[in-house]
N, C-alpha and C positions, 0 to 999 in steps of 0.2 A: 861732737867728739873732739878730743884733744890729742896732742902728741903723747906717745907713751914711752916710758923709760925702759932702759935695758933691764931684763929680768934676771936676778941672781939665780944661781943654781938651786938654792934653797932659801925659803923665807919661813921662819918659825914665828908663831904667835902663841902666847899663853892662853889657857882656856878661859874664854868669855871674860876678857878684861872689861872694866867699865869704860875705859878709853884707850884707844890705840895710839901709840906714840907716832907722830909724823914729824921727824926731825926737819928743821928748817921750814916748817909749814908756813905758807904765805898768809899774811893778814890774820894770823892766829886761827887758822882753820883747824877745827877739831873733827877728827874722823872716828866714828864709833859705830858699833853694830846697830842695825835698824830693826825695828819691830814691824809686824804686819801693818799696824796703824800708821807707822812712819812712811810706809811704802806708797801710800796714796798719792803723795806729791810726785814720786818718781813715775808712777803710771801716767800721770798727766804729762810729764815731760816727754815720755816715750810716745804718747799720742801726738804731741806737737811735732815730733820728728817724723810722723807718718808711719810709725811702726804698727799701728792697729793692734794694740795689746788686747788680749782676751779680758772680758769683763770680770771673770772669776778666777784668774790665774793664781792669785796670791796664795791661797791656802795650799795648793799643790806645790808651789815653789818652796814655801817655808816648811812644808812637811818633809821635803827631801833633806834640807839642811838649814835649820833655823838660825845657825850661826854665820851663814854665808852671805849676808846682805849688809852693806855699809853705806853710811851717809857722811858727807862732809858738811859741817855747819859753820857758819859765821854768826857769832852772837846768838846761837841757838836756832838760826834760820837755815833750813836745808838748801845747799847750793850745788852739791855734786853727789854722785852715786856710782856704785859698782856692785855687782854680785859675783861671788866666787864660790859656787856651790860644789861641794864634794860629793862624790858617789861611792867611792871606796878608797882604799889606800893607794890607788894608782892613778885615779882620774878625777879631774874637776873641770867645771865649765864656767867661763867668765861671760858675763852679760851686763846689760843695763849701765854701760859705761857712759855717763852723761854729766854734763855741767850745764847749769842754767845759762841760757844764751847771753844774758847781759853781764855775766861774770867770767866768760871764757878768756883765755889768753893770760891768766894770772897765776897759773901753776896749780890751781885747785884740783884739776883732773889728775895730774901726775901724782900729787900727794895722796889722793883718794885711791888711785890705782895701786900705788906701792903698799899702802896700808892694807887694802883688801887682799892683795895677792899673797900676802904672808900666810893667809888662811889655807892656800893650796899646798904649802909645804913643798915636798919633793915630787908631787904628783905631776903627770902630764896635764896640761891645761888646754882645753879647746875653746874656740870662740867662733862666732859668725860675725865677721867684720864688714862694714861697708867698704866698697871698692876704694874710695878715696884714702882710706887709712891702711891699706894693705902694706905699703912700704914701711909705715911706722911700726906696725905689728911685726913685720919681718925683722926689723932691727931689734925688736924686743925678744927674738927667739922663736917666733911663730912661723910655721911653714905652711904653704897652701896645700890643702887636700883636694878640694873641689869648689866649684862655684854653685850658688843657689840663686834661683830667681823666683820672685813672688808672682804667681799667675793669678789673675783676677778676671772676673766677668760673670755674666749670667749664663750658666751652663746650657748647652744645646745638645740635642741628640741623646739625652739620657733615657734609660729604660723606664717605661711607665710604671712598672711594679718591681719590687726587689727580686733579684734572682734567687731561686731556691738555695737554701743553705746560708743566706745572709740574715743573721739573727742578732737581737740585742745581747749585749754582754751581761750575763747574770751568773749567779752561783759561784762555784769554785773558780778563782782567778789564777790558780797555779799554772795551768797550761798557757794562759795568756802571758803571765810573767815570763815563762820560759821562752815563748815565742819572741817577746819584746827583747829579751836579753840577747837573742841571736841576731837582732837587727840594730843593736846599739853598743857603743864601746864599754858599757858598764851595766851591772844589774841596778834596777831602780824601783824596787817594790814599794817603797814608801811614797814616792812620787805617784806611781800608778794607782795605788789604793785610793787616792783622792781624785786624781785626774779622770778616772773612769766613772766616778760616782757623784761628782759635783753636780748640783742642781743646774739644769740648763745645758749640760754636756750630753751629747748623744754618742754612745759607744756601741759599735757593731762589730761582730766577729763573722768570719767566713769559714764555714765548715763544709768540707767535701769528703765524702766516704768516711765520715766519722773523725776526720782529722782537721785540726785548725790550720788554715792556710793563709790567714791574714786577719788584720783588724784595723779599724780606723775610728777616729773621734772627730766630731763636729762640735764647736763651741761658739758662743756669741762673742763678737769682737766689737771694738769701739766703732769701726766704720762698717764692717760687714762680718758675717760668720766666717770662721776659719776652720779648715780641716788640718788635723795634725795630732798624732801621726797618721800616715797612710802606709801601712806595711803589708806586703802581700807576696806570695810565692811567684805569681805570674801576672802578666799584664791583664789577663782576663779576670783574675781574682781582684786585682786593684780596681778595675773598671766596675765590677759588680758592687764593691764597697763604695766607691765614689758615687755611683748613681743612687745608691740607697741613702747616702748621707746628705746629699745636697738639698737645700730647701726647694720647695715646690716652685717658687719663683724668686727673683731677686739675685743679687750677686753673691759670690763666695770667693775666698782666696785660699791658696795652698802654696807653701814654699817647697819648690821642686828642685832636687839636686840635678844640676845640668849634666852631671856625669852619668846619669841613668837615662839613656835615650828612650826607653819604654815609658818612663814617667813623663818626660817632655811630650812624647807623642800623645799620651792620654790627655794631658791638660789641653793641648792644642786641638785634639779631636772633639773636646767638649766646649770649644769656643773660648777658652781662657787665653789671655794675652800676658806676656811677661812684662814686668816692670822693675820694681825695687830689687836690686841685686846685692848679695852678700858673698863673702868668701869664708868657707869653713877652713880653719887653720888650727894647727896643733903645735905645742912646744916640743913634742917628742913622740915616741911610738904609742899607739893605742892597740888594744887587743883586736884581733880580727873579728869582723862582723859581716853580715850578709848585705853588703851595700846594694846589690841588685834588687833587694826586696824593699828598699826605701823609695816609695813613690811620693811621699810627702814628709817633710821634717816635722818633728813634734812641735818644737817651738824654738825660734831663734834665740830666745833669752836663756834657755837651759839646755839647748841641744836636741 
């Protein structure tokens, strides 16, 4: 991660330019929009940073906003990246802010950040930033909302069979879309359509008295499977979903908002331990959502 520049009030970008202007770009850095094929290199960089990216995240990420991924290149070789994915006309999320380790400290990150952030326009931008960069992000207009810790380990004490009412996600997804929208700062049906149905992803819903009270997704990761999101009305509902999602043996990880004590208690009760920490930050107001239902963040890369 590099130092980040001050964020102007509004950054505009024309629709799908072939190349984004980066005034004063160092060493003739060219920043342009990335394709899903381009993003393979960035996934590798994220893995080297210990982020444990999901093995099949790309299609869901690009489904939400195919214009929101940017690469900086030197002589055609990828050296820096950022994603600025828009959800609606009010909210965007920044992630994958990376520079190849051997080329850090040369201004490539700042140039890529600036070019990519134009895509957000006047939207409030969220991010999950590593602790060491919080001061830099704050100087760029981001304010702390809460901290998140990645809990990992081989779960203990899980229920031997799924609790009644914990079922695979199938059929009409409209109720789940509505539930997700109540737990997130924006509607994201395009993302969910792929996230819930990608091969290798396990999506479970929790139904009580005919009403949807939570859902969760388990997906394969570079180092271990990841749970995200884990949204539920109550700690008991979240526990039922967690127990049904986790693998029969072996480790799992879930990114838990430390602002939700019930979520922390669930992770600890299942024998997981906190490690990698990030800070959820925003440049401005976001719409109200049910933060108490968030037991596991969907993905640090897209919020």
